[in-house]
N, CA, C and O atoms as a Tripos MOL2 file, in Angstrom:
@<TRIPOS>MOLECULE
protein
  268   267    67     0     0
PROTEIN
NO_CHARGES

@<TRIPOS>ATOM
      1 N         109.5510   98.7920   86.8730 N.3       1 UNK1
      2 CA        108.5040   98.8840   85.8790 C.3       1 UNK1
      3 C         109.0660   98.4870   84.5260 C.2       1 UNK1
      4 O         110.2030   98.8200   84.1920 O.2       1 UNK1
      5 N         108.2860   97.7940   83.7760 N.am      2 UNK2
      6 CA        108.6910   97.3910   82.4440 C.3       2 UNK2
      7 C         108.6710   98.6090   81.5230 C.2       2 UNK2
      8 O         107.8820   99.5310   81.7270 O.2       2 UNK2
      9 N         109.5340   98.6100   80.5150 N.am      3 UNK3
     10 CA        109.4390   99.6920   79.5270 C.3       3 UNK3
     11 C         108.0440   99.6910   78.9180 C.2       3 UNK3
     12 O         107.2960   98.7250   79.0730 O.2       3 UNK3
     13 N         107.7070  100.7280   78.2510 N.am      4 UNK4
     14 CA        106.3510  100.8950   77.7230 C.3       4 UNK4
     15 C         106.1000   99.9310   76.5730 C.2       4 UNK4
     16 O         106.0240  100.3270   75.4100 O.2       4 UNK4
     17 N         105.9750   98.6780   76.9200 N.am      5 UNK5
     18 CA        105.7230   97.6480   75.9220 C.3       5 UNK5
     19 C         104.2660   97.7190   75.4850 C.2       5 UNK5
     20 O         103.3580   97.8700   76.3020 O.2       5 UNK5
     21 N         104.0720   97.6080   74.2070 N.am      6 UNK6
     22 CA        102.7130   97.5690   73.6940 C.3       6 UNK6
     23 C         102.0680   98.9300   73.5140 C.2       6 UNK6
     24 O         100.9110   99.0070   73.1000 O.2       6 UNK6
     25 N         102.7730   99.9940   73.8110 N.am      7 UNK7
     26 CA        102.2120  101.3300   73.6320 C.3       7 UNK7
     27 C         102.8000  101.9400   72.3730 C.2       7 UNK7
     28 O         104.0000  102.2110   72.3050 O.2       7 UNK7
     29 N         101.9720  102.1510   71.4020 N.am      8 UNK8
     30 CA        102.4430  102.8370   70.2010 C.3       8 UNK8
     31 C         102.4750  104.3360   70.4910 C.2       8 UNK8
     32 O         101.5020  104.8730   71.0200 O.2       8 UNK8
     33 N         103.5600  105.0210   70.1600 N.am      9 UNK9
     34 CA        103.6180  106.4690   70.3930 C.3       9 UNK9
     35 C         102.4320  107.1700   69.7290 C.2       9 UNK9
     36 O         102.0270  106.8180   68.6210 O.2       9 UNK9
     37 N         101.9000  108.1410   70.4080 N.am     10 UNK10
     38 CA        100.7270  108.8340   69.8970 C.3      10 UNK10
     39 C         100.8390  110.3130   70.2150 C.2      10 UNK10
     40 O         101.2440  110.6840   71.3170 O.2      10 UNK10
     41 N         100.4900  111.1480   69.2730 N.am     11 UNK11
     42 CA        100.5820  112.5980   69.4650 C.3      11 UNK11
     43 C          99.6220  113.1020   70.5260 C.2      11 UNK11
     44 O          99.8570  114.1560   71.1180 O.2      11 UNK11
     45 N          98.5550  112.3770   70.7760 N.am     12 UNK12
     46 CA         97.5880  112.8480   71.7800 C.3      12 UNK12
     47 C          98.2270  112.9170   73.1740 C.2      12 UNK12
     48 O          97.7330  113.6440   74.0350 O.2      12 UNK12
     49 N          99.3070  112.1780   73.4090 N.am     13 UNK13
     50 CA         99.9770  112.2060   74.7010 C.3      13 UNK13
     51 C         100.7360  113.5040   74.9210 C.2      13 UNK13
     52 O         101.2330  113.7470   76.0210 O.2      13 UNK13
     53 N         100.8340  114.3410   73.8960 N.am     14 UNK14
     54 CA        101.5500  115.6160   74.0130 C.3      14 UNK14
     55 C         100.6790  116.7270   74.5850 C.2      14 UNK14
     56 O         101.1760  117.8200   74.8530 O.2      14 UNK14
     57 N          99.4070  116.4710   74.7740 N.am     15 UNK15
     58 CA         98.5260  117.4670   75.3760 C.3      15 UNK15
     59 C          98.4070  117.1890   76.8710 C.2      15 UNK15
     60 O          98.8140  116.1280   77.3420 O.2      15 UNK15
     61 N          97.8570  118.1320   77.6080 N.am     16 UNK16
     62 CA         97.7030  117.9570   79.0570 C.3      16 UNK16
     63 C          96.8100  116.7520   79.3620 C.2      16 UNK16
     64 O          97.1560  115.9200   80.2020 O.2      16 UNK16
     65 N          95.6860  116.6580   78.6950 N.am     17 UNK17
     66 CA         94.7720  115.5430   78.9250 C.3      17 UNK17
     67 C          95.3670  114.2240   78.4800 C.2      17 UNK17
     68 O          95.2150  113.2080   79.1580 O.2      17 UNK17
     69 N          96.0450  114.2360   77.3420 N.am     18 UNK18
     70 CA         96.6810  113.0290   76.8510 C.3      18 UNK18
     71 C          97.7920  112.5510   77.7640 C.2      18 UNK18
     72 O          97.9840  111.3480   77.9420 O.2      18 UNK18
     73 N          98.5200  113.4890   78.3410 N.am     19 UNK19
     74 CA         99.5790  113.1350   79.2740 C.3      19 UNK19
     75 C          98.9980  112.4440   80.5050 C.2      19 UNK19
     76 O          99.5500  111.4560   80.9890 O.2      19 UNK19
     77 N          97.8870  112.9670   81.0030 N.am     20 UNK20
     78 CA         97.2290  112.3330   82.1580 C.3      20 UNK20
     79 C          96.7550  110.9210   81.7880 C.2      20 UNK20
     80 O          96.8780  109.9890   82.5820 O.2      20 UNK20
     81 N          96.2150  110.7760   80.5770 N.am     21 UNK21
     82 CA         95.7670  109.4560   80.1300 C.3      21 UNK21
     83 C          96.9350  108.4840   80.0590 C.2      21 UNK21
     84 O          96.8140  107.3300   80.4700 O.2      21 UNK21
     85 N          98.0710  108.9510   79.5350 N.am     22 UNK22
     86 CA         99.2440  108.0860   79.4470 C.3      22 UNK22
     87 C          99.7360  107.7100   80.8390 C.2      22 UNK22
     88 O         100.1310  106.5670   81.0710 O.2      22 UNK22
     89 N          99.7130  108.6700   81.7730 N.am     23 UNK23
     90 CA        100.1200  108.3630   83.1540 C.3      23 UNK23
     91 C          99.2320  107.2880   83.7530 C.2      23 UNK23
     92 O          99.7190  106.3620   84.4030 O.2      23 UNK23
     93 N          97.9390  107.4090   83.5350 N.am     24 UNK24
     94 CA         97.0170  106.3900   84.0530 C.3      24 UNK24
     95 C          97.2940  105.0330   83.4240 C.2      24 UNK24
     96 O          97.2810  104.0060   84.1030 O.2      24 UNK24
     97 N          97.5430  105.0400   82.1230 N.am     25 UNK25
     98 CA         97.8260  103.8040   81.4140 C.3      25 UNK25
     99 C          99.1020  103.1500   81.9270 C.2      25 UNK25
    100 O          99.1370  101.9410   82.1590 O.2      25 UNK25
    101 N         100.1460  103.9490   82.1040 N.am     26 UNK26
    102 CA        101.4150  103.3860   82.5700 C.3      26 UNK26
    103 C         101.3600  103.0180   84.0550 C.2      26 UNK26
    104 O         102.0360  102.0820   84.4810 O.2      26 UNK26
    105 N         100.5670  103.7400   84.8420 N.am     27 UNK27
    106 CA        100.4360  103.4020   86.2680 C.3      27 UNK27
    107 C          99.7940  102.0330   86.4690 C.2      27 UNK27
    108 O         100.0620  101.3540   87.4600 O.2      27 UNK27
    109 N          98.9580  101.6390   85.5390 N.am     28 UNK28
    110 CA         98.3310  100.3090   85.6500 C.3      28 UNK28
    111 C          99.3500   99.1930   85.5350 C.2      28 UNK28
    112 O          99.0900   98.0690   85.9630 O.2      28 UNK28
    113 N         100.5150   99.4920   84.9570 N.am     29 UNK29
    114 CA        101.5480   98.4800   84.7870 C.3      29 UNK29
    115 C         102.3800   98.2820   86.0500 C.2      29 UNK29
    116 O         103.1020   97.2920   86.1640 O.2      29 UNK29
    117 N         102.2890   99.2180   87.0060 N.am     30 UNK30
    118 CA        103.0710   99.1150   88.2330 C.3      30 UNK30
    119 C         102.5360   98.0060   89.1250 C.2      30 UNK30
    120 O         101.3270   97.7950   89.2210 O.2      30 UNK30
    121 N         103.4420   97.3100   89.7680 N.am     31 UNK31
    122 CA        103.0240   96.3160   90.7480 C.3      31 UNK31
    123 C         102.6840   97.0440   92.0530 C.2      31 UNK31
    124 O         103.0210   98.2140   92.2320 O.2      31 UNK31
    125 N         102.0270   96.3430   92.9370 N.am     32 UNK32
    126 CA        101.6860   96.9320   94.2370 C.3      32 UNK32
    127 C         102.9640   97.3620   94.9620 C.2      32 UNK32
    128 O         102.9990   98.4220   95.5870 O.2      32 UNK32
    129 N         103.9940   96.5510   94.8800 N.am     33 UNK33
    130 CA        105.2770   96.8540   95.5300 C.3      33 UNK33
    131 C         105.8820   98.1300   94.9780 C.2      33 UNK33
    132 O         106.3800   98.9630   95.7360 O.2      33 UNK33
    133 N         105.8410   98.2900   93.6570 N.am     34 UNK34
    134 CA        106.3830   99.5060   93.0310 C.3      34 UNK34
    135 C         105.6050  100.7360   93.4580 C.2      34 UNK34
    136 O         106.1860  101.8000   93.6710 O.2      34 UNK34
    137 N         104.2940  100.5960   93.5850 N.am     35 UNK35
    138 CA        103.4780  101.7270   94.0500 C.3      35 UNK35
    139 C         103.8480  102.1070   95.4770 C.2      35 UNK35
    140 O         103.9470  103.2930   95.7920 O.2      35 UNK35
    141 N         104.0540  101.1120   96.3500 N.am     36 UNK36
    142 CA        104.4630  101.3880   97.7280 C.3      36 UNK36
    143 C         105.8270  102.0730   97.7700 C.2      36 UNK36
    144 O         106.0230  103.0170   98.5350 O.2      36 UNK36
    145 N         106.7630  101.6070   96.9560 N.am     37 UNK37
    146 CA        108.0900  102.2270   96.9070 C.3      37 UNK37
    147 C         107.9980  103.6680   96.4450 C.2      37 UNK37
    148 O         108.6810  104.5390   96.9840 O.2      37 UNK37
    149 N         107.1580  103.9280   95.4490 N.am     38 UNK38
    150 CA        106.9780  105.2940   94.9620 C.3      38 UNK38
    151 C         106.4270  106.1840   96.0750 C.2      38 UNK38
    152 O         106.8930  107.3080   96.2620 O.2      38 UNK38
    153 N         105.4430  105.6860   96.8080 N.am     39 UNK39
    154 CA        104.8630  106.4620   97.9080 C.3      39 UNK39
    155 C         105.8930  106.7390   98.9990 C.2      39 UNK39
    156 O         105.9250  107.8380   99.5530 O.2      39 UNK39
    157 N         106.7320  105.7550   99.3130 N.am     40 UNK40
    158 CA        107.7630  105.9520  100.3300 C.3      40 UNK40
    159 C         108.7830  106.9940   99.8860 C.2      40 UNK40
    160 O         109.2210  107.8150  100.6920 O.2      40 UNK40
    161 N         109.1620  106.9680   98.6170 N.am     41 UNK41
    162 CA        110.0990  107.9670   98.0950 C.3      41 UNK41
    163 C         109.4830  109.3630   98.1250 C.2      41 UNK41
    164 O         110.1590  110.3390   98.4490 O.2      41 UNK41
    165 N         108.2050  109.4520   97.7890 N.am     42 UNK42
    166 CA        107.5240  110.7440   97.8210 C.3      42 UNK42
    167 C         107.4460  111.2710   99.2580 C.2      42 UNK42
    168 O         107.6220  112.4670   99.4910 O.2      42 UNK42
    169 N         107.1850  110.3840  100.2160 N.am     43 UNK43
    170 CA        107.1220  110.7890  101.6160 C.3      43 UNK43
    171 C         108.4960  111.2590  102.1040 C.2      43 UNK43
    172 O         108.5890  112.2600  102.8140 O.2      43 UNK43
    173 N         109.5490  110.5510  101.7310 N.am     44 UNK44
    174 CA        110.9080  110.9450  102.1150 C.3      44 UNK44
    175 C         111.2380  112.3230  101.5560 C.2      44 UNK44
    176 O         111.8070  113.1600  102.2560 O.2      44 UNK44
    177 N         110.8860  112.5560  100.3080 N.am     45 UNK45
    178 CA        111.1180  113.8630   99.6930 C.3      45 UNK45
    179 C         110.3440  114.9590  100.4200 C.2      45 UNK45
    180 O         110.8910  116.0250  100.7020 O.2      45 UNK45
    181 N         109.0820  114.7020  100.7220 N.am     46 UNK46
    182 CA        108.2440  115.6810  101.4180 C.3      46 UNK46
    183 C         108.8210  116.0170  102.7930 C.2      46 UNK46
    184 O         108.8860  117.1860  103.1730 O.2      46 UNK46
    185 N         109.2370  115.0000  103.5290 N.am     47 UNK47
    186 CA        109.8010  115.2400  104.8610 C.3      47 UNK47
    187 C         111.1220  116.0120  104.7700 C.2      47 UNK47
    188 O         111.3940  116.8770  105.6030 O.2      47 UNK47
    189 N         111.9340  115.7020  103.7680 N.am     48 UNK48
    190 CA        113.1830  116.4280  103.5790 C.3      48 UNK48
    191 C         112.9510  117.8950  103.2410 C.2      48 UNK48
    192 O         113.6470  118.7700  103.7560 O.2      48 UNK48
    193 N         111.9780  118.1660  102.3810 N.am     49 UNK49
    194 CA        111.6520  119.5550  102.0300 C.3      49 UNK49
    195 C         111.1260  120.3150  103.2480 C.2      49 UNK49
    196 O         111.4680  121.4780  103.4580 O.2      49 UNK49
    197 N         110.2950  119.6510  104.0430 N.am     50 UNK50
    198 CA        109.7550  120.2880  105.2500 C.3      50 UNK50
    199 C         110.8800  120.6290  106.2240 C.2      50 UNK50
    200 O         110.8860  121.7080  106.8170 O.2      50 UNK50
    201 N         111.8280  119.7130  106.3880 N.am     51 UNK51
    202 CA        112.9510  119.9350  107.2950 C.3      51 UNK51
    203 C         113.8020  121.1240  106.8290 C.2      51 UNK51
    204 O         114.2030  121.9610  107.6370 O.2      51 UNK51
    205 N         114.0710  121.1890  105.5320 N.am     52 UNK52
    206 CA        114.8500  122.3050  104.9950 C.3      52 UNK52
    207 C         114.1230  123.6290  105.1790 C.2      52 UNK52
    208 O         114.7470  124.6400  105.5000 O.2      52 UNK52
    209 N         112.8100  123.6310  104.9780 N.am     53 UNK53
    210 CA        112.0150  124.8530  105.1590 C.3      53 UNK53
    211 C         112.0800  125.3090  106.6140 C.2      53 UNK53
    212 O         112.2020  126.5040  106.8840 O.2      53 UNK53
    213 N         112.0000  124.3640  107.5540 N.am     54 UNK54
    214 CA        112.0680  124.7260  108.9690 C.3      54 UNK54
    215 C         113.4510  125.2470  109.3330 C.2      54 UNK54
    216 O         113.5690  126.1610  110.1490 O.2      54 UNK54
    217 N         114.5020  124.6800  108.7400 N.am     55 UNK55
    218 CA        115.8590  125.1680  108.9880 C.3      55 UNK55
    219 C         115.9940  126.6140  108.5320 C.2      55 UNK55
    220 O         116.5500  127.4510  109.2430 O.2      55 UNK55
    221 N         115.4720  126.9020  107.3210 N.am     56 UNK56
    222 CA        115.5650  128.2640  106.8030 C.3      56 UNK56
    223 C         114.7910  129.2430  107.6740 C.2      56 UNK56
    224 O         115.2450  130.3650  107.8980 O.2      56 UNK56
    225 N         113.6430  128.8360  108.1610 N.am     57 UNK57
    226 CA        112.8590  129.7050  109.0460 C.3      57 UNK57
    227 C         113.6210  129.9660  110.3400 C.2      57 UNK57
    228 O         113.6190  131.0850  110.8520 O.2      57 UNK57
    229 N         114.2750  128.9260  110.8700 N.am     58 UNK58
    230 CA        115.0600  129.0760  112.0920 C.3      58 UNK58
    231 C         116.2310  130.0210  111.8830 C.2      58 UNK58
    232 O         116.5490  130.8110  112.7730 O.2      58 UNK58
    233 N         116.8790  129.9570  110.7290 N.am     59 UNK59
    234 CA        117.9980  130.8490  110.4260 C.3      59 UNK59
    235 C         117.5290  132.2890  110.3270 C.2      59 UNK59
    236 O         118.2160  133.1990  110.7920 O.2      59 UNK59
    237 N         116.3830  132.5030  109.7340 N.am     60 UNK60
    238 CA        115.8450  133.8610  109.6080 C.3      60 UNK60
    239 C         115.5320  134.4520  110.9740 C.2      60 UNK60
    240 O         115.8080  135.6220  111.2370 O.2      60 UNK60
    241 N         114.9490  133.6220  111.8420 N.am     61 UNK61
    242 CA        114.5970  134.1170  113.1660 C.3      61 UNK61
    243 C         115.8530  134.4270  113.9840 C.2      61 UNK61
    244 O         115.8650  135.3850  114.7570 O.2      61 UNK61
    245 N         116.9070  133.6270  113.8210 N.am     62 UNK62
    246 CA        118.1350  133.8680  114.5750 C.3      62 UNK62
    247 C         118.8740  135.0980  114.0660 C.2      62 UNK62
    248 O         119.7040  135.6510  114.7870 O.2      62 UNK62
    249 N         118.5990  135.5370  112.8570 N.am     63 UNK63
    250 CA        119.2230  136.7440  112.2980 C.3      63 UNK63
    251 C         118.5070  138.0010  112.7440 C.2      63 UNK63
    252 O         118.8610  139.0960  112.3080 O.2      63 UNK63
    253 N         117.5450  137.8760  113.5690 N.am     64 UNK64
    254 CA        116.8390  139.0470  114.0640 C.3      64 UNK64
    255 C         115.5300  139.3090  113.3370 C.2      64 UNK64
    256 O         115.0400  140.4380  113.3300 O.2      64 UNK64
    257 N         114.9780  138.3070  112.7430 N.am     65 UNK65
    258 CA        113.6850  138.4520  112.0970 C.3      65 UNK65
    259 C         113.7340  139.0570  110.7140 C.2      65 UNK65
    260 O         112.7000  139.4660  110.1860 O.2      65 UNK65
    261 N         114.9090  139.1250  110.1110 N.am     66 UNK66
    262 CA        115.0110  139.6660  108.7540 C.3      66 UNK66
    263 C         114.3810  138.6980  107.7820 C.2      66 UNK66
    264 O         114.5480  137.4860  107.9110 O.2      66 UNK66
    265 N         113.6600  139.2200  106.8120 N.am     67 UNK67
    266 CA        113.0390  138.3850  105.7750 C.3      67 UNK67
    267 C         113.8090  138.4370  104.5090 C.2      67 UNK67
    268 O         113.4310  137.7940  103.5290 O.2      67 UNK67
@<TRIPOS>BOND
     1     1     2 1
     2     2     3 1
     3     3     4 2
     4     3     5 am
     5     5     6 1
     6     6     7 1
     7     7     8 2
     8     7     9 am
     9     9    10 1
    10    10    11 1
    11    11    12 2
    12    11    13 am
    13    13    14 1
    14    14    15 1
    15    15    16 2
    16    15    17 am
    17    17    18 1
    18    18    19 1
    19    19    20 2
    20    19    21 am
    21    21    22 1
    22    22    23 1
    23    23    24 2
    24    23    25 am
    25    25    26 1
    26    26    27 1
    27    27    28 2
    28    27    29 am
    29    29    30 1
    30    30    31 1
    31    31    32 2
    32    31    33 am
    33    33    34 1
    34    34    35 1
    35    35    36 2
    36    35    37 am
    37    37    38 1
    38    38    39 1
    39    39    40 2
    40    39    41 am
    41    41    42 1
    42    42    43 1
    43    43    44 2
    44    43    45 am
    45    45    46 1
    46    46    47 1
    47    47    48 2
    48    47    49 am
    49    49    50 1
    50    50    51 1
    51    51    52 2
    52    51    53 am
    53    53    54 1
    54    54    55 1
    55    55    56 2
    56    55    57 am
    57    57    58 1
    58    58    59 1
    59    59    60 2
    60    59    61 am
    61    61    62 1
    62    62    63 1
    63    63    64 2
    64    63    65 am
    65    65    66 1
    66    66    67 1
    67    67    68 2
    68    67    69 am
    69    69    70 1
    70    70    71 1
    71    71    72 2
    72    71    73 am
    73    73    74 1
    74    74    75 1
    75    75    76 2
    76    75    77 am
    77    77    78 1
    78    78    79 1
    79    79    80 2
    80    79    81 am
    81    81    82 1
    82    82    83 1
    83    83    84 2
    84    83    85 am
    85    85    86 1
    86    86    87 1
    87    87    88 2
    88    87    89 am
    89    89    90 1
    90    90    91 1
    91    91    92 2
    92    91    93 am
    93    93    94 1
    94    94    95 1
    95    95    96 2
    96    95    97 am
    97    97    98 1
    98    98    99 1
    99    99   100 2
   100    99   101 am
   101   101   102 1
   102   102   103 1
   103   103   104 2
   104   103   105 am
   105   105   106 1
   106   106   107 1
   107   107   108 2
   108   107   109 am
   109   109   110 1
   110   110   111 1
   111   111   112 2
   112   111   113 am
   113   113   114 1
   114   114   115 1
   115   115   116 2
   116   115   117 am
   117   117   118 1
   118   118   119 1
   119   119   120 2
   120   119   121 am
   121   121   122 1
   122   122   123 1
   123   123   124 2
   124   123   125 am
   125   125   126 1
   126   126   127 1
   127   127   128 2
   128   127   129 am
   129   129   130 1
   130   130   131 1
   131   131   132 2
   132   131   133 am
   133   133   134 1
   134   134   135 1
   135   135   136 2
   136   135   137 am
   137   137   138 1
   138   138   139 1
   139   139   140 2
   140   139   141 am
   141   141   142 1
   142   142   143 1
   143   143   144 2
   144   143   145 am
   145   145   146 1
   146   146   147 1
   147   147   148 2
   148   147   149 am
   149   149   150 1
   150   150   151 1
   151   151   152 2
   152   151   153 am
   153   153   154 1
   154   154   155 1
   155   155   156 2
   156   155   157 am
   157   157   158 1
   158   158   159 1
   159   159   160 2
   160   159   161 am
   161   161   162 1
   162   162   163 1
   163   163   164 2
   164   163   165 am
   165   165   166 1
   166   166   167 1
   167   167   168 2
   168   167   169 am
   169   169   170 1
   170   170   171 1
   171   171   172 2
   172   171   173 am
   173   173   174 1
   174   174   175 1
   175   175   176 2
   176   175   177 am
   177   177   178 1
   178   178   179 1
   179   179   180 2
   180   179   181 am
   181   181   182 1
   182   182   183 1
   183   183   184 2
   184   183   185 am
   185   185   186 1
   186   186   187 1
   187   187   188 2
   188   187   189 am
   189   189   190 1
   190   190   191 1
   191   191   192 2
   192   191   193 am
   193   193   194 1
   194   194   195 1
   195   195   196 2
   196   195   197 am
   197   197   198 1
   198   198   199 1
   199   199   200 2
   200   199   201 am
   201   201   202 1
   202   202   203 1
   203   203   204 2
   204   203   205 am
   205   205   206 1
   206   206   207 1
   207   207   208 2
   208   207   209 am
   209   209   210 1
   210   210   211 1
   211   211   212 2
   212   211   213 am
   213   213   214 1
   214   214   215 1
   215   215   216 2
   216   215   217 am
   217   217   218 1
   218   218   219 1
   219   219   220 2
   220   219   221 am
   221   221   222 1
   222   222   223 1
   223   223   224 2
   224   223   225 am
   225   225   226 1
   226   226   227 1
   227   227   228 2
   228   227   229 am
   229   229   230 1
   230   230   231 1
   231   231   232 2
   232   231   233 am
   233   233   234 1
   234   234   235 1
   235   235   236 2
   236   235   237 am
   237   237   238 1
   238   238   239 1
   239   239   240 2
   240   239   241 am
   241   241   242 1
   242   242   243 1
   243   243   244 2
   244   243   245 am
   245   245   246 1
   246   246   247 1
   247   247   248 2
   248   247   249 am
   249   249   250 1
   250   250   251 1
   251   251   252 2
   252   251   253 am
   253   253   254 1
   254   254   255 1
   255   255   256 2
   256   255   257 am
   257   257   258 1
   258   258   259 1
   259   259   260 2
   260   259   261 am
   261   261   262 1
   262   262   263 1
   263   263   264 2
   264   263   265 am
   265   265   266 1
   266   266   267 1
   267   267   268 2
@<TRIPOS>SUBSTRUCTURE
     1 UNK1         2 RESIDUE 1 A UNK
     2 UNK2         6 RESIDUE 1 A UNK
     3 UNK3        10 RESIDUE 1 A UNK
     4 UNK4        14 RESIDUE 1 A UNK
     5 UNK5        18 RESIDUE 1 A UNK
     6 UNK6        22 RESIDUE 1 A UNK
     7 UNK7        26 RESIDUE 1 A UNK
     8 UNK8        30 RESIDUE 1 A UNK
     9 UNK9        34 RESIDUE 1 A UNK
    10 UNK10       38 RESIDUE 1 A UNK
    11 UNK11       42 RESIDUE 1 A UNK
    12 UNK12       46 RESIDUE 1 A UNK
    13 UNK13       50 RESIDUE 1 A UNK
    14 UNK14       54 RESIDUE 1 A UNK
    15 UNK15       58 RESIDUE 1 A UNK
    16 UNK16       62 RESIDUE 1 A UNK
    17 UNK17       66 RESIDUE 1 A UNK
    18 UNK18       70 RESIDUE 1 A UNK
    19 UNK19       74 RESIDUE 1 A UNK
    20 UNK20       78 RESIDUE 1 A UNK
    21 UNK21       82 RESIDUE 1 A UNK
    22 UNK22       86 RESIDUE 1 A UNK
    23 UNK23       90 RESIDUE 1 A UNK
    24 UNK24       94 RESIDUE 1 A UNK
    25 UNK25       98 RESIDUE 1 A UNK
    26 UNK26      102 RESIDUE 1 A UNK
    27 UNK27      106 RESIDUE 1 A UNK
    28 UNK28      110 RESIDUE 1 A UNK
    29 UNK29      114 RESIDUE 1 A UNK
    30 UNK30      118 RESIDUE 1 A UNK
    31 UNK31      122 RESIDUE 1 A UNK
    32 UNK32      126 RESIDUE 1 A UNK
    33 UNK33      130 RESIDUE 1 A UNK
    34 UNK34      134 RESIDUE 1 A UNK
    35 UNK35      138 RESIDUE 1 A UNK
    36 UNK36      142 RESIDUE 1 A UNK
    37 UNK37      146 RESIDUE 1 A UNK
    38 UNK38      150 RESIDUE 1 A UNK
    39 UNK39      154 RESIDUE 1 A UNK
    40 UNK40      158 RESIDUE 1 A UNK
    41 UNK41      162 RESIDUE 1 A UNK
    42 UNK42      166 RESIDUE 1 A UNK
    43 UNK43      170 RESIDUE 1 A UNK
    44 UNK44      174 RESIDUE 1 A UNK
    45 UNK45      178 RESIDUE 1 A UNK
    46 UNK46      182 RESIDUE 1 A UNK
    47 UNK47      186 RESIDUE 1 A UNK
    48 UNK48      190 RESIDUE 1 A UNK
    49 UNK49      194 RESIDUE 1 A UNK
    50 UNK50      198 RESIDUE 1 A UNK
    51 UNK51      202 RESIDUE 1 A UNK
    52 UNK52      206 RESIDUE 1 A UNK
    53 UNK53      210 RESIDUE 1 A UNK
    54 UNK54      214 RESIDUE 1 A UNK
    55 UNK55      218 RESIDUE 1 A UNK
    56 UNK56      222 RESIDUE 1 A UNK
    57 UNK57      226 RESIDUE 1 A UNK
    58 UNK58      230 RESIDUE 1 A UNK
    59 UNK59      234 RESIDUE 1 A UNK
    60 UNK60      238 RESIDUE 1 A UNK
    61 UNK61      242 RESIDUE 1 A UNK
    62 UNK62      246 RESIDUE 1 A UNK
    63 UNK63      250 RESIDUE 1 A UNK
    64 UNK64      254 RESIDUE 1 A UNK
    65 UNK65      258 RESIDUE 1 A UNK
    66 UNK66      262 RESIDUE 1 A UNK
    67 UNK67      266 RESIDUE 1 A UNK
């Protein structure tokens, strides 16, 4: 992604709504390929977190059900 060219800093981006607006504005600059890469990274992270959660559950059950 290109740096934020053409965006003048604005205080409105410091609010929750302004932050969402800035995200939408900057997301429009992403190429289709960059969007796909972002989705793949998010999926990898999600699968890794799920695997770790299942490992922890398995360890708890092997300890005799202690929480």
